[in-house]
C-alpha positions as CSV (number, residue, x, y, z in Angstrom):
1,M,66.2,-150.6,-47.3
2,Q,63.4,-153.0,-46.4
3,G,66.4,-155.3,-45.2
4,D,67.3,-152.4,-42.5
5,T,63.6,-151.9,-41.4
6,A,63.1,-155.6,-40.8
7,A,66.5,-155.8,-38.8
8,R,65.8,-152.9,-36.8
9,E,62.2,-154.2,-35.6
10,S,63.5,-157.9,-34.9
11,N,66.7,-156.0,-32.6
12,S,63.9,-153.9,-30.9
13,P,63.2,-156.2,-28.2
14,A,66.6,-157.0,-27.3
15,V,67.5,-153.4,-27.3
16,G,64.6,-152.4,-25.2
17,L,65.6,-155.2,-22.8
18,F,69.3,-153.7,-22.7
19,Q,67.9,-150.2,-22.0
20,K,65.9,-151.6,-19.2
21,A,68.8,-153.4,-17.5
22,H,71.0,-150.6,-17.9
23,G,68.2,-148.2,-16.2
24,K,68.4,-151.0,-13.5
25,M,72.2,-150.9,-13.1
26,V,72.0,-147.3,-13.0
27,M,69.3,-147.2,-10.1
28,L,71.4,-149.7,-8.0
29,Q,74.5,-147.4,-8.5
30,R,72.4,-144.3,-7.2
31,L,71.0,-146.5,-4.3
32,D,74.7,-147.6,-3.5
33,A,75.7,-144.1,-3.0
34,Q,72.7,-143.1,-1.1
35,L,73.3,-146.0,1.3
36,T,77.2,-145.0,1.8
37,S,76.0,-141.4,2.5
38,L,73.4,-142.7,5.0
39,L,75.8,-145.1,6.7
40,E,78.4,-142.2,7.2
41,Q,76.0,-140.1,8.5
42,R,74.8,-142.8,11.0
43,R,78.6,-143.4,12.1
44,K,79.2,-139.5,12.7
45,I,75.8,-139.2,14.7
46,Q,76.9,-142.4,16.7
47,D,80.2,-140.7,17.4
48,E,78.5,-137.7,18.8
49,L,76.2,-139.6,20.9
50,S,79.2,-141.4,22.3
51,S,80.7,-138.1,23.0
52,V,77.5,-136.5,24.8
53,Q,77.4,-139.8,26.8
54,A,81.1,-139.4,28.0
55,Q,80.3,-135.8,28.7
56,I,77.2,-136.9,30.9
57,N,78.8,-139.4,32.7
58,D,81.8,-137.1,33.5
59,E,79.2,-135.0,35.0
60,F,77.5,-137.5,36.9
61,D,81.2,-138.6,38.4
62,R,81.7,-134.9,39.4
63,V,78.4,-134.6,41.0
64,M,79.0,-137.8,43.1
65,R,82.7,-137.1,44.0
66,Q,81.2,-133.4,45.4
67,A,78.5,-135.5,47.3
68,E,81.0,-137.6,48.8
69,E,83.4,-134.6,49.7
70,T,80.6,-132.5,51.4
71,P,80.0,-134.7,54.6
72,A,83.5,-134.9,55.2
73,R,84.0,-131.2,54.8
74,I,80.9,-130.3,57.1
75,L,82.4,-132.8,59.8
76,S,85.8,-131.3,59.9
77,E,84.5,-127.8,60.3
78,I,82.3,-128.9,63.1
79,A,85.5,-130.7,64.6
80,E,87.4,-127.4,64.2
81,A,84.7,-125.5,65.8
82,G,84.3,-128.2,68.8
83,H,88.2,-127.8,69.4
84,G,88.1,-124.4,70.4
85,G,88.8,-123.0,66.7
86,A,87.3,-120.3,65.4
87,P,83.9,-121.2,63.5
88,R,84.1,-120.4,60.0
89,P,80.8,-118.8,58.9
90,V,78.9,-121.4,56.5
91,A,78.5,-120.1,53.1
92,G,75.0,-118.3,52.9
93,R,74.7,-117.6,56.4
94,L,75.5,-114.6,58.8
95,A,77.9,-115.0,61.7
96,E,76.0,-115.6,65.4
97,P,76.1,-112.7,67.4
98,E,78.3,-112.8,70.4
99,A,76.4,-113.3,74.0
100,A,76.2,-110.1,75.8
101,N,76.2,-111.8,79.3
102,A,79.8,-112.2,79.5
């Protein structure tokens, strides 16, 4: 009996060290799992951000195309009116009244 107690007491520092090492290994595994999860979340958010950026770029392109087309459309309407074509009413404006002095 005394031999068993003496053996346990001499092994106890080693057992404690192995338990401490095992605890640290488990902690590293948990941290690795958390890092993997965080990296996956980061990748998803980065993909979403790229998608939003593409939508913003598309909207800017649409607005810029529309801004380039508007002067040409207005000039063609003016040209049609100057060549005797019936003036087309501009959106949001009432037609001019006909002159009564004819």
